[in-house]
N, CA, C and O atoms as a GROMACS GRO file, in nm:
protein
  612
    1MET      N    1   0.094  -0.117  -0.004
    1MET     CA    2  -0.006  -0.010   0.010
    1MET      C    3   0.100   0.115  -0.011
    1MET      O    4   0.213   0.113   0.036
    2THR      N    5   0.049   0.216  -0.081
    2THR     CA    6   0.111   0.361  -0.093
    2THR      C    7   0.116   0.429   0.022
    2THR      O    8   0.006   0.428   0.078
    3ASP      N    9   0.212   0.498   0.091
    3ASP     CA   10   0.212   0.584   0.205
    3ASP      C   11   0.134   0.718   0.135
    3ASP      O   12   0.191   0.772   0.040
    4ARG      N   13   0.013   0.768   0.179
    4ARG     CA   14  -0.042   0.859   0.130
    4ARG      C   15   0.008   0.991   0.203
    4ARG      O   16  -0.016   1.007   0.323
    5HIS      N   17   0.078   1.086   0.128
    5HIS     CA   18   0.109   1.217   0.192
    5HIS      C   19   0.143   1.314   0.092
    5HIS      O   20   0.159   1.280  -0.025
    6VAL      N   21   0.158   1.446   0.136
    6VAL     CA   22   0.161   1.570   0.047
    6VAL      C   23   0.285   1.636   0.080
    6VAL      O   24   0.309   1.658   0.198
    7LEU      N   25   0.376   1.675  -0.017
    7LEU     CA   26   0.487   1.757   0.008
    7LEU      C   27   0.473   1.889  -0.057
    7LEU      O   28   0.463   1.881  -0.180
    8HIS      N   29   0.470   2.018  -0.005
    8HIS     CA   30   0.438   2.112  -0.060
    8HIS      C   31   0.584   2.205  -0.049
    8HIS      O   32   0.641   2.237   0.056
    9ALA      N   33   0.622   2.235  -0.180
    9ALA     CA   34   0.749   2.289  -0.191
    9ALA      C   35   0.741   2.398  -0.297
    9ALA      O   36   0.669   2.375  -0.394
   10THR      N   37   0.808   2.515  -0.288
   10THR     CA   38   0.801   2.624  -0.372
   10THR      C   39   0.963   2.657  -0.431
   10THR      O   40   1.052   2.653  -0.346
   11PHE      N   41   0.985   2.676  -0.520
   11PHE     CA   42   1.126   2.716  -0.566
   11PHE      C   43   1.112   2.822  -0.664
   11PHE      O   44   1.002   2.840  -0.717
   12THR      N   45   1.228   2.906  -0.700
   12THR     CA   46   1.243   3.011  -0.776
   12THR      C   47   1.349   3.019  -0.860
   12THR      O   48   1.459   3.015  -0.803
   13LEU      N   49   1.349   3.029  -0.976
   13LEU     CA   50   1.487   2.998  -1.074
   13LEU      C   51   1.502   3.145  -1.145
   13LEU      O   52   1.397   3.192  -1.190
   14GLU      N   53   1.612   3.214  -1.159
   14GLU     CA   54   1.627   3.335  -1.221
   14GLU      C   55   1.730   3.359  -1.299
   14GLU      O   56   1.818   3.439  -1.269
   15PRO      N   57   1.727   3.272  -1.434
   15PRO     CA   58   1.841   3.284  -1.521
   15PRO      C   59   1.827   3.434  -1.596
   15PRO      O   60   1.730   3.508  -1.580
   16SER      N   61   1.934   3.463  -1.676
   16SER     CA   62   1.937   3.580  -1.741
   16SER      C   63   1.976   3.533  -1.895
   16SER      O   64   2.054   3.439  -1.906
   17TYR      N   65   1.930   3.589  -2.003
   17TYR     CA   66   1.956   3.538  -2.131
   17TYR      C   67   2.000   3.678  -2.219
   17TYR      O   68   1.943   3.786  -2.202
   18PRO      N   69   2.106   3.658  -2.311
   18PRO     CA   70   2.148   3.765  -2.380
   18PRO      C   71   2.068   3.778  -2.504
   18PRO      O   72   2.121   3.779  -2.615
   19ALA      N   73   1.946   3.788  -2.487
   19ALA     CA   74   1.849   3.811  -2.592
   19ALA      C   75   1.743   3.909  -2.549
   19ALA      O   76   1.713   3.933  -2.432
   20PRO      N   77   1.686   3.968  -2.664
   20PRO     CA   78   1.579   4.069  -2.636
   20PRO      C   79   1.457   3.986  -2.577
   20PRO      O   80   1.428   3.870  -2.607
   21LEU      N   81   1.395   4.063  -2.492
   21LEU     CA   82   1.265   4.009  -2.417
   21LEU      C   83   1.170   3.957  -2.489
   21LEU      O   84   1.097   3.871  -2.440
   22SER      N   85   1.154   4.000  -2.619
   22SER     CA   86   1.057   3.947  -2.698
   22SER      C   87   1.094   3.804  -2.765
   22SER      O   88   1.003   3.724  -2.790
   23ARG      N   89   1.202   3.780  -2.788
   23ARG     CA   90   1.256   3.665  -2.847
   23ARG      C   91   1.252   3.564  -2.736
   23ARG      O   92   1.210   3.452  -2.766
   24VAL      N   93   1.292   3.591  -2.598
   24VAL     CA   94   1.275   3.490  -2.476
   24VAL      C   95   1.116   3.460  -2.482
   24VAL      O   96   1.077   3.344  -2.500
   25PHE      N   97   1.031   3.561  -2.469
   25PHE     CA   98   0.890   3.510  -2.453
   25PHE      C   99   0.840   3.433  -2.568
   25PHE      O  100   0.757   3.344  -2.549
   26ALA      N  101   0.890   3.465  -2.706
   26ALA     CA  102   0.849   3.387  -2.813
   26ALA      C  103   0.900   3.262  -2.809
   26ALA      O  104   0.831   3.178  -2.867
   27ALA      N  105   1.000   3.225  -2.758
   27ALA     CA  106   1.058   3.073  -2.722
   27ALA      C  107   0.953   2.980  -2.619
   27ALA      O  108   0.943   2.858  -2.613
   28TRP      N  109   0.890   3.068  -2.554
   28TRP     CA  110   0.770   3.005  -2.473
   28TRP      C  111   0.642   3.003  -2.554
   28TRP      O  112   0.562   2.916  -2.520
   29ALA      N  113   0.605   3.082  -2.656
   29ALA     CA  114   0.515   3.100  -2.729
   29ALA      C  115   0.477   3.002  -2.837
   29ALA      O  116   0.365   2.954  -2.854
   30ASP      N  117   0.592   2.978  -2.912
   30ASP     CA  118   0.605   2.926  -3.052
   30ASP      C  119   0.614   2.773  -3.000
   30ASP      O  120   0.697   2.733  -2.919
   31PRO      N  121   0.500   2.685  -3.070
   31PRO     CA  122   0.517   2.542  -3.025
   31PRO      C  123   0.657   2.461  -3.109
   31PRO      O  124   0.695   2.356  -3.058
   32ALA      N  125   0.706   2.496  -3.194
   32ALA     CA  126   0.831   2.418  -3.251
   32ALA      C  127   0.931   2.478  -3.166
   32ALA      O  128   1.018   2.393  -3.146
   33ALA      N  129   0.953   2.572  -3.115
   33ALA     CA  130   1.078   2.623  -3.034
   33ALA      C  131   1.053   2.562  -2.894
   33ALA      O  132   1.148   2.511  -2.834
   34LYS      N  133   0.928   2.564  -2.839
   34LYS     CA  134   0.901   2.511  -2.711
   34LYS      C  135   0.936   2.370  -2.724
   34LYS      O  136   1.013   2.333  -2.636
   35ALA      N  137   0.905   2.287  -2.806
   35ALA     CA  138   0.913   2.157  -2.833
   35ALA      C  139   1.064   2.129  -2.822
   35ALA      O  140   1.098   2.022  -2.771
   36ARG      N  141   1.149   2.209  -2.862
   36ARG     CA  142   1.287   2.183  -2.903
   36ARG      C  143   1.358   2.188  -2.741
   36ARG      O  144   1.436   2.101  -2.702
   37TRP      N  145   1.316   2.302  -2.662
   37TRP     CA  146   1.402   2.309  -2.569
   37TRP      C  147   1.328   2.275  -2.430
   37TRP      O  148   1.384   2.275  -2.320
   38PHE      N  149   1.211   2.249  -2.452
   38PHE     CA  150   1.116   2.190  -2.308
   38PHE      C  151   1.111   2.045  -2.316
   38PHE      O  152   1.143   1.967  -2.226
   39ALA      N  153   1.067   2.013  -2.439
   39ALA     CA  154   1.036   1.862  -2.430
   39ALA      C  155   1.124   1.755  -2.473
   39ALA      O  156   1.114   1.639  -2.432
   40GLY      N  157   1.223   1.800  -2.566
   40GLY     CA  158   1.347   1.710  -2.605
   40GLY      C  159   1.302   1.612  -2.730
   40GLY      O  160   1.185   1.602  -2.767
   41PRO      N  161   1.382   1.561  -2.775
   41PRO     CA  162   1.374   1.472  -2.900
   41PRO      C  163   1.271   1.349  -2.904
   41PRO      O  164   1.194   1.321  -2.996
   42ASP      N  165   1.287   1.290  -2.794
   42ASP     CA  166   1.187   1.170  -2.769
   42ASP      C  167   1.072   1.171  -2.697
   42ASP      O  168   1.025   1.073  -2.640
   43THR      N  169   1.012   1.310  -2.700
   43THR     CA  170   0.885   1.323  -2.637
   43THR      C  171   0.784   1.408  -2.742
   43THR      O  172   0.811   1.496  -2.824
   44GLU      N  173   0.666   1.348  -2.709
   44GLU     CA  174   0.546   1.397  -2.794
   44GLU      C  175   0.524   1.519  -2.711
   44GLU      O  176   0.524   1.525  -2.588
   45HIS      N  177   0.502   1.628  -2.809
   45HIS     CA  178   0.467   1.776  -2.745
   45HIS      C  179   0.349   1.839  -2.832
   45HIS      O  180   0.342   1.825  -2.954
   46ALA      N  181   0.269   1.899  -2.765
   46ALA     CA  182   0.158   1.990  -2.840
   46ALA      C  183   0.154   2.109  -2.728
   46ALA      O  184   0.180   2.096  -2.608
   47LEU      N  185   0.118   2.220  -2.790
   47LEU     CA  186   0.098   2.351  -2.743
   47LEU      C  187   0.015   2.439  -2.802
   47LEU      O  188   0.036   2.476  -2.918
   48ASP      N  189  -0.101   2.489  -2.723
   48ASP     CA  190  -0.204   2.581  -2.773
   48ASP      C  191  -0.180   2.689  -2.654
   48ASP      O  192  -0.232   2.684  -2.543
   49PHE      N  193  -0.092   2.784  -2.701
   49PHE     CA  194  -0.059   2.903  -2.626
   49PHE      C  195  -0.146   3.014  -2.619
   49PHE      O  196  -0.123   3.112  -2.690
   50ARG      N  197  -0.262   3.010  -2.528
   50ARG     CA  198  -0.331   3.106  -2.510
   50ARG      C  199  -0.400   3.077  -2.412
   50ARG      O  200  -0.398   2.960  -2.374
   51VAL      N  201  -0.486   3.180  -2.339
   51VAL     CA  202  -0.562   3.168  -2.214
   51VAL      C  203  -0.638   3.066  -2.243
   51VAL      O  204  -0.698   3.066  -2.350
   52GLY      N  205  -0.651   2.948  -2.142
   52GLY     CA  206  -0.727   2.852  -2.145
   52GLY      C  207  -0.685   2.733  -2.228
   52GLY      O  208  -0.742   2.624  -2.227
   53GLY      N  209  -0.567   2.769  -2.311
   53GLY     CA  210  -0.520   2.657  -2.393
   53GLY      C  211  -0.438   2.580  -2.306
   53GLY      O  212  -0.424   2.607  -2.188
   54ARG      N  213  -0.370   2.457  -2.379
   54ARG     CA  214  -0.313   2.339  -2.322
   54ARG      C  215  -0.201   2.324  -2.369
   54ARG      O  216  -0.166   2.369  -2.478
   55GLU      N  217  -0.119   2.246  -2.280
   55GLU     CA  218   0.024   2.186  -2.327
   55GLU      C  219   0.019   2.041  -2.276
   55GLU      O  220  -0.040   2.009  -2.173
   56THR      N  221   0.082   1.961  -2.352
   56THR     CA  222   0.099   1.832  -2.306
   56THR      C  223   0.242   1.791  -2.373
   56THR      O  224   0.286   1.831  -2.480
   57ALA      N  225   0.303   1.701  -2.282
   57ALA     CA  226   0.461   1.661  -2.310
   57ALA      C  227   0.439   1.506  -2.256
   57ALA      O  228   0.426   1.483  -2.136
   58CYS      N  229   0.435   1.414  -2.347
   58CYS     CA  230   0.445   1.264  -2.314
   58CYS      C  231   0.571   1.198  -2.364
   58CYS      O  232   0.619   1.204  -2.477
   59ARG      N  233   0.618   1.132  -2.253
   59ARG     CA  234   0.775   1.058  -2.288
   59ARG      C  235   0.729   0.924  -2.282
   59ARG      O  236   0.649   0.894  -2.194
   60PRO      N  237   0.771   0.834  -2.368
   60PRO     CA  238   0.728   0.704  -2.339
   60PRO      C  239   0.824   0.621  -2.226
   60PRO      O  240   0.940   0.649  -2.196
   61ALA      N  241   0.753   0.530  -2.182
   61ALA     CA  242   0.818   0.424  -2.083
   61ALA      C  243   0.963   0.402  -2.134
   61ALA      O  244   0.980   0.406  -2.256
   62ASP      N  245   1.070   0.378  -2.051
   62ASP     CA  246   1.203   0.343  -2.087
   62ASP      C  247   1.274   0.291  -1.984
   62ASP      O  248   1.325   0.350  -1.889
   63GLY      N  249   1.273   0.143  -2.018
   63GLY     CA  250   1.349   0.046  -1.918
   63GLY      C  251   1.265   0.035  -1.788
   63GLY      O  252   1.151  -0.013  -1.785
   64ASN      N  253   1.333   0.083  -1.682
   64ASN     CA  254   1.263   0.053  -1.543
   64ASN      C  255   1.151   0.207  -1.523
   64ASN      O  256   1.067   0.214  -1.433
   65GLN      N  257   1.174   0.311  -1.618
   65GLN     CA  258   1.104   0.418  -1.600
   65GLN      C  259   0.963   0.418  -1.669
   65GLN      O  260   0.944   0.387  -1.787
   66PRO      N  261   0.875   0.453  -1.587
   66PRO     CA  262   0.748   0.466  -1.633
   66PRO      C  263   0.726   0.571  -1.738
   66PRO      O  264   0.810   0.661  -1.749
   67ALA      N  265   0.608   0.567  -1.827
   67ALA     CA  266   0.574   0.667  -1.912
   67ALA      C  267   0.554   0.804  -1.832
   67ALA      O  268   0.493   0.792  -1.726
   68LEU      N  269   0.590   0.913  -1.862
   68LEU     CA  270   0.575   1.052  -1.820
   68LEU      C  271   0.474   1.121  -1.904
   68LEU      O  272   0.480   1.117  -2.026
   69LYS      N  273   0.360   1.197  -1.825
   69LYS     CA  274   0.295   1.287  -1.883
   69LYS      C  275   0.283   1.426  -1.818
   69LYS      O  276   0.246   1.440  -1.702
   70PHE      N  277   0.316   1.529  -1.901
   70PHE     CA  278   0.301   1.670  -1.831
   70PHE      C  279   0.194   1.730  -1.896
   70PHE      O  280   0.189   1.736  -2.018
   71GLU      N  281   0.109   1.775  -1.822
   71GLU     CA  282  -0.003   1.863  -1.877
   71GLU      C  283  -0.062   1.992  -1.805
   71GLU      O  284  -0.115   1.998  -1.694
   72SER      N  285  -0.043   2.080  -1.882
   72SER     CA  286  -0.070   2.229  -1.840
   72SER      C  287  -0.190   2.297  -1.885
   72SER      O  288  -0.237   2.263  -1.993
   73VAL      N  289  -0.248   2.388  -1.817
   73VAL     CA  290  -0.357   2.481  -1.876
   73VAL      C  291  -0.299   2.625  -1.843
   73VAL      O  292  -0.254   2.651  -1.731
   74TYR      N  293  -0.303   2.717  -1.948
   74TYR     CA  294  -0.262   2.840  -1.933
   74TYR      C  295  -0.382   2.937  -1.890
   74TYR      O  296  -0.486   2.945  -1.954
   75HIS      N  297  -0.355   3.008  -1.777
   75HIS     CA  298  -0.463   3.094  -1.703
   75HIS      C  299  -0.438   3.230  -1.722
   75HIS      O  300  -0.535   3.305  -1.712
   76ASP      N  301  -0.330   3.281  -1.746
   76ASP     CA  302  -0.267   3.425  -1.780
   76ASP      C  303  -0.167   3.428  -1.857
   76ASP      O  304  -0.074   3.350  -1.840
   77ILE      N  305  -0.169   3.526  -1.965
   77ILE     CA  306  -0.076   3.546  -2.061
   77ILE      C  307  -0.062   3.679  -2.095
   77ILE      O  308  -0.134   3.726  -2.184
   78VAL      N  309   0.036   3.759  -2.027
   78VAL     CA  310   0.053   3.910  -2.078
   78VAL      C  311   0.180   3.919  -2.176
   78VAL      O  312   0.290   3.911  -2.123
   79THR      N  313   0.172   3.933  -2.292
   79THR     CA  314   0.279   3.928  -2.383
   79THR      C  315   0.414   4.012  -2.334
   79THR      O  316   0.409   4.127  -2.289
   80ASP      N  317   0.529   3.939  -2.348
   80ASP     CA  318   0.647   4.001  -2.314
   80ASP      C  319   0.655   4.029  -2.167
   80ASP      O  320   0.757   4.087  -2.129
   81GLU      N  321   0.556   3.996  -2.073
   81GLU     CA  322   0.573   4.027  -1.943
   81GLU      C  323   0.551   3.907  -1.835
   81GLU      O  324   0.624   3.891  -1.737
   82ARG      N  325   0.443   3.825  -1.866
   82ARG     CA  326   0.412   3.703  -1.764
   82ARG      C  327   0.344   3.610  -1.848
   82ARG      O  328   0.285   3.625  -1.955
   83ILE      N  329   0.368   3.488  -1.761
   83ILE     CA  330   0.269   3.372  -1.799
   83ILE      C  331   0.253   3.292  -1.672
   83ILE      O  332   0.344   3.266  -1.593
   84VAL      N  333   0.125   3.254  -1.661
   84VAL     CA  334   0.088   3.169  -1.539
   84VAL      C  335   0.011   3.043  -1.599
   84VAL      O  336  -0.076   3.045  -1.686
   85TYR      N  337   0.063   2.932  -1.530
   85TYR     CA  338  -0.008   2.798  -1.578
   85TYR      C  339  -0.013   2.714  -1.465
   85TYR      O  340   0.064   2.736  -1.372
   86SER      N  341  -0.113   2.598  -1.459
   86SER     CA  342  -0.125   2.510  -1.380
   86SER      C  343  -0.086   2.370  -1.451
   86SER      O  344  -0.111   2.346  -1.569
   87SER      N  345  -0.018   2.276  -1.358
   87SER     CA  346   0.032   2.159  -1.448
   87SER      C  347   0.004   2.038  -1.365
   87SER      O  348  -0.014   2.050  -1.243
   88THR      N  349  -0.002   1.920  -1.427
   88THR     CA  350   0.024   1.799  -1.355
   88THR      C  351   0.104   1.719  -1.424
   88THR      O  352   0.108   1.718  -1.547
   89LEU      N  353   0.192   1.628  -1.332
   89LEU     CA  354   0.268   1.534  -1.382
   89LEU      C  355   0.227   1.388  -1.335
   89LEU      O  356   0.213   1.361  -1.216
   90SER      N  357   0.212   1.310  -1.421
   90SER     CA  358   0.171   1.165  -1.394
   90SER      C  359   0.298   1.066  -1.447
   90SER      O  360   0.353   1.077  -1.557
   91ALA      N  361   0.327   0.981  -1.356
   91ALA     CA  362   0.428   0.867  -1.377
   91ALA      C  363   0.340   0.760  -1.403
   91ALA      O  364   0.275   0.723  -1.305
   92GLY      N  365   0.319   0.690  -1.527
   92GLY     CA  366   0.230   0.576  -1.548
   92GLY      C  367   0.102   0.627  -1.538
   92GLY      O  368   0.065   0.726  -1.600
   93ASP      N  369   0.014   0.547  -1.440
   93ASP     CA  370  -0.116   0.600  -1.398
   93ASP      C  371  -0.129   0.682  -1.267
   93ASP      O  372  -0.239   0.712  -1.222
   94GLN      N  373   0.006   0.722  -1.199
   94GLN     CA  374   0.010   0.784  -1.071
   94GLN      C  375   0.015   0.922  -1.097
   94GLN      O  376   0.102   0.967  -1.171
   95LEU      N  377  -0.074   0.998  -1.041
   95LEU     CA  378  -0.060   1.144  -1.053
   95LEU      C  379   0.062   1.167  -0.926
   95LEU      O  380   0.054   1.125  -0.810
   96ALA      N  381   0.184   1.252  -0.995
   96ALA     CA  382   0.266   1.265  -0.912
   96ALA      C  383   0.310   1.413  -0.845
   96ALA      O  384   0.373   1.438  -0.742
   97THR      N  385   0.254   1.494  -0.940
   97THR     CA  386   0.262   1.629  -0.883
   97THR      C  387   0.161   1.726  -0.955
   97THR      O  388   0.130   1.710  -1.073
   98VAL      N  389   0.105   1.842  -0.866
   98VAL     CA  390   0.024   1.912  -0.918
   98VAL      C  391   0.088   2.081  -0.876
   98VAL      O  392   0.118   2.118  -0.762
   99SER      N  393   0.096   2.151  -0.983
   99SER     CA  394   0.176   2.285  -0.952
   99SER      C  395   0.109   2.402  -1.029
   99SER      O  396   0.031   2.396  -1.124
  100LEU      N  397   0.162   2.516  -0.961
  100LEU     CA  398   0.120   2.643  -1.028
  100LEU      C  399   0.250   2.706  -1.059
  100LEU      O  400   0.332   2.712  -0.968
  101THR      N  401   0.278   2.753  -1.171
  101THR     CA  402   0.409   2.807  -1.208
  101THR      C  403   0.388   2.953  -1.286
  101THR      O  404   0.310   2.957  -1.381
  102THR      N  405   0.444   3.045  -1.254
  102THR     CA  406   0.439   3.189  -1.287
  102THR      C  407   0.596   3.213  -1.330
  102THR      O  408   0.697   3.203  -1.260
  103VAL      N  409   0.581   3.252  -1.481
  103VAL     CA  410   0.706   3.309  -1.536
  103VAL      C  411   0.698   3.454  -1.565
  103VAL      O  412   0.598   3.502  -1.618
  104GLU      N  413   0.806   3.529  -1.530
  104GLU     CA  414   0.815   3.671  -1.540
  104GLU      C  415   0.911   3.703  -1.624
  104GLU      O  416   1.015   3.642  -1.601
  105PHE      N  417   0.914   3.786  -1.723
  105PHE     CA  418   1.034   3.845  -1.803
  105PHE      C  419   1.043   3.978  -1.788
  105PHE      O  420   0.955   4.060  -1.811
  106ARG      N  421   1.170   4.001  -1.742
  106ARG     CA  422   1.239   4.150  -1.714
  106ARG      C  423   1.328   4.170  -1.795
  106ARG      O  424   1.415   4.086  -1.820
  107PRO      N  425   1.320   4.321  -1.868
  107PRO     CA  426   1.421   4.349  -1.956
  107PRO      C  427   1.548   4.406  -1.868
  107PRO      O  428   1.538   4.491  -1.780
  108THR      N  429   1.650   4.351  -1.905
  108THR     CA  430   1.797   4.404  -1.851
  108THR      C  431   1.872   4.455  -1.942
  108THR      O  432   1.845   4.428  -2.059
  109ALA      N  433   1.987   4.543  -1.908
  109ALA     CA  434   2.079   4.571  -2.013
  109ALA      C  435   2.137   4.519  -2.107
  109ALA      O  436   2.173   4.572  -2.212
  110ALA      N  437   2.152   4.366  -2.058
  110ALA     CA  438   2.224   4.275  -2.129
  110ALA      C  439   2.119   4.176  -2.223
  110ALA      O  440   2.160   4.085  -2.294
  111GLY      N  441   1.997   4.210  -2.208
  111GLY     CA  442   1.886   4.104  -2.258
  111GLY      C  443   1.760   4.098  -2.167
  111GLY      O  444   1.682   4.193  -2.152
  112THR      N  445   1.748   3.977  -2.107
  112THR     CA  446   1.611   3.938  -2.041
  112THR      C  447   1.674   3.853  -1.908
  112THR      O  448   1.764   3.768  -1.910
  113GLN      N  449   1.601   3.902  -1.800
  113GLN     CA  450   1.615   3.814  -1.681
  113GLN      C  451   1.464   3.748  -1.674
  113GLN      O  452   1.362   3.818  -1.679
  114LEU      N  453   1.464   3.599  -1.662
  114LEU     CA  454   1.340   3.539  -1.657
  114LEU      C  455   1.338   3.497  -1.512
  114LEU      O  456   1.437   3.443  -1.465
  115VAL      N  457   1.217   3.521  -1.430
  115VAL     CA  458   1.194   3.456  -1.297
  115VAL      C  459   1.077   3.363  -1.297
  115VAL      O  460   0.962   3.404  -1.305
  116LEU      N  461   1.106   3.256  -1.290
  116LEU     CA  462   1.030   3.135  -1.281
  116LEU      C  463   1.010   3.099  -1.134
  116LEU      O  464   1.108   3.068  -1.065
  117THR      N  465   0.874   3.102  -1.078
  117THR     CA  466   0.848   3.061  -0.949
  117THR      C  467   0.736   2.926  -0.969
  117THR      O  468   0.629   2.937  -1.028
  118GLU      N  469   0.783   2.810  -0.911
  118GLU     CA  470   0.660   2.705  -0.917
  118GLU      C  471   0.643   2.647  -0.761
  118GLU      O  472   0.732   2.607  -0.686
  119GLN      N  473   0.522   2.655  -0.742
  119GLN     CA  474   0.449   2.618  -0.611
  119GLN      C  475   0.396   2.468  -0.637
  119GLN      O  476   0.305   2.447  -0.717
  120GLY      N  477   0.445   2.387  -0.581
  120GLY     CA  478   0.404   2.240  -0.606
  120GLY      C  479   0.334   2.157  -0.492
  120GLY      O  480   0.375   2.182  -0.379
  121ALA      N  481   0.243   2.071  -0.501
  121ALA     CA  482   0.219   1.962  -0.407
  121ALA      C  483   0.239   1.825  -0.453
  121ALA      O  484   0.159   1.755  -0.514
  122PHE      N  485   0.364   1.795  -0.413
  122PHE     CA  486   0.431   1.655  -0.454
  122PHE      C  487   0.363   1.526  -0.357
  122PHE      O  488   0.370   1.514  -0.235
  123LEU      N  489   0.298   1.438  -0.453
  123LEU     CA  490   0.213   1.342  -0.392
  123LEU      C  491   0.275   1.202  -0.378
  123LEU      O  492   0.327   1.143  -0.472
  124ASP      N  493   0.267   1.156  -0.258
  124ASP     CA  494   0.292   1.014  -0.229
  124ASP      C  495   0.431   0.962  -0.256
  124ASP      O  496   0.456   0.842  -0.264
  125GLY      N  497   0.524   1.062  -0.271
  125GLY     CA  498   0.659   1.020  -0.283
  125GLY      C  499   0.691   0.992  -0.435
  125GLY      O  500   0.793   0.930  -0.467
  126TYR      N  501   0.611   1.033  -0.514
  126TYR     CA  502   0.635   0.985  -0.679
  126TYR      C  503   0.751   1.069  -0.736
  126TYR      O  504   0.839   1.027  -0.811
  127GLU      N  505   0.738   1.203  -0.686
  127GLU     CA  506   0.844   1.299  -0.724
  127GLU      C  507   0.910   1.364  -0.600
  127GLU      O  508   0.858   1.363  -0.489
  128ASP      N  509   1.001   1.406  -0.623
  128ASP     CA  510   1.057   1.511  -0.515
  128ASP      C  511   1.092   1.623  -0.555
  128ASP      O  512   1.154   1.622  -0.661
  129PRO      N  513   1.072   1.747  -0.495
  129PRO     CA  514   1.081   1.884  -0.538
  129PRO      C  515   1.237   1.909  -0.577
  129PRO      O  516   1.252   1.997  -0.661
  130ARG      N  517   1.326   1.860  -0.541
  130ARG     CA  518   1.462   1.850  -0.582
  130ARG      C  519   1.476   1.831  -0.723
  130ARG      O  520   1.527   1.916  -0.796
  131TRP      N  521   1.429   1.710  -0.766
  131TRP     CA  522   1.408   1.669  -0.910
  131TRP      C  523   1.324   1.770  -0.999
  131TRP      O  524   1.358   1.804  -1.113
  132ARG      N  525   1.223   1.808  -0.941
  132ARG     CA  526   1.166   1.916  -1.043
  132ARG      C  527   1.240   2.040  -1.071
  132ARG      O  528   1.246   2.099  -1.178
  133GLU      N  529   1.312   2.077  -0.933
  133GLU     CA  530   1.390   2.173  -0.970
  133GLU      C  531   1.502   2.188  -1.042
  133GLU      O  532   1.532   2.288  -1.108
  134GLU      N  533   1.577   2.064  -1.028
  134GLU     CA  534   1.676   2.024  -1.126
  134GLU      C  535   1.626   2.023  -1.277
  134GLU      O  536   1.684   2.089  -1.363
  135GLY      N  537   1.536   1.959  -1.298
  135GLY     CA  538   1.479   1.930  -1.423
  135GLY      C  539   1.434   2.046  -1.494
  135GLY      O  540   1.441   2.052  -1.616
  136THR      N  541   1.379   2.158  -1.407
  136THR     CA  542   1.322   2.252  -1.459
  136THR      C  543   1.468   2.368  -1.506
  136THR      O  544   1.469   2.443  -1.604
  137SER      N  545   1.571   2.350  -1.411
  137SER     CA  546   1.679   2.426  -1.439
  137SER      C  547   1.754   2.386  -1.569
  137SER      O  548   1.812   2.463  -1.646
  138LYS      N  549   1.740   2.257  -1.578
  138LYS     CA  550   1.788   2.201  -1.722
  138LYS      C  551   1.717   2.253  -1.841
  138LYS      O  552   1.778   2.272  -1.946
  139GLN      N  553   1.600   2.274  -1.831
  139GLN     CA  554   1.534   2.312  -1.921
  139GLN      C  555   1.532   2.451  -1.938
  139GLN      O  556   1.489   2.489  -2.047
  140LEU      N  557   1.568   2.536  -1.858
  140LEU     CA  558   1.596   2.666  -1.869
  140LEU      C  559   1.743   2.682  -1.920
  140LEU      O  560   1.778   2.786  -1.976
  141ALA      N  561   1.816   2.590  -1.904
  141ALA     CA  562   1.965   2.591  -1.989
  141ALA      C  563   1.955   2.558  -2.123
  141ALA      O  564   2.030   2.600  -2.211
  142ALA      N  565   1.831   2.460  -2.142
  142ALA     CA  566   1.811   2.418  -2.306
  142ALA      C  567   1.741   2.557  -2.375
  142ALA      O  568   1.746   2.582  -2.495
  143LEU      N  569   1.681   2.634  -2.281
  143LEU     CA  570   1.606   2.755  -2.347
  143LEU      C  571   1.742   2.846  -2.387
  143LEU      O  572   1.748   2.896  -2.500
  144ALA      N  573   1.842   2.864  -2.299
  144ALA     CA  574   1.967   2.936  -2.329
  144ALA      C  575   2.028   2.896  -2.469
  144ALA      O  576   2.052   2.978  -2.558
  145ALA      N  577   2.052   2.754  -2.480
  145ALA     CA  578   2.085   2.697  -2.606
  145ALA      C  579   2.010   2.745  -2.704
  145ALA      O  580   2.063   2.822  -2.783
  146GLU      N  581   1.884   2.713  -2.718
  146GLU     CA  582   1.780   2.754  -2.824
  146GLU      C  583   1.805   2.893  -2.863
  146GLU      O  584   1.817   2.922  -2.982
  147LEU      N  585   1.812   2.988  -2.766
  147LEU     CA  586   1.826   3.131  -2.803
  147LEU      C  587   1.962   3.150  -2.878
  147LEU      O  588   1.978   3.230  -2.970
  148THR      N  589   2.050   3.075  -2.834
  148THR     CA  590   2.198   3.091  -2.881
  148THR      C  591   2.195   3.044  -3.022
  148THR      O  592   2.202   3.120  -3.118
  149GLU      N  593   2.183   2.915  -3.029
  149GLU     CA  594   2.166   2.834  -3.171
  149GLU      C  595   2.089   2.900  -3.271
  149GLU      O  596   2.127   2.908  -3.388
  150ARG      N  597   1.976   2.948  -3.226
  150ARG     CA  598   1.880   2.998  -3.314
  150ARG      C  599   1.852   3.151  -3.295
  150ARG      O  600   1.740   3.200  -3.280
  151ALA      N  601   1.984   3.228  -3.299
  151ALA     CA  602   1.984   3.382  -3.304
  151ALA      C  603   1.928   3.426  -3.401
  151ALA      O  604   1.926   3.368  -3.509
  152ALA      N  605   1.868   3.543  -3.379
  152ALA     CA  606   1.782   3.623  -3.478
  152ALA      C  607   1.890   3.673  -3.577
  152ALA      O  608   2.007   3.695  -3.546
  153PRO      N  609   1.836   3.686  -3.696
  153PRO     CA  610   1.949   3.746  -3.812
  153PRO      C  611   1.979   3.892  -3.762
  153PRO      O  612   2.057   3.964  -3.824
   0.00000   0.00000   0.00000
């Protein structure tokens, strides 16, 4: 029997990117760009970037790892300023996490500072808040690579 419990955690990441604010925001809004840096090559990804729109990322099972399904609903989008969405993460048939994420975009002299704050309810030990923070940090590093590799002309 599973030990039923909820662990609440919040983290904030504040990376800076040497790219204009509009380009950083666009990398969140464009389905092809978001799939490259957020989902990765072996993951099915769909993005309907609008208030009330949904995003899904599904990674198939791999060896001992169950299939993962990430689903989000967008609640607030202010172009070039902020994005607010709620998400669930399931491992196989088990709901692992429910979270609320706020992404803020701030102009800087060198480009853009992004402030991502995630508040999560981590259920029954299926995911650890440190894993989520580490995974999100890796995605934001992939965003940096996306912005560098696909620099605007």
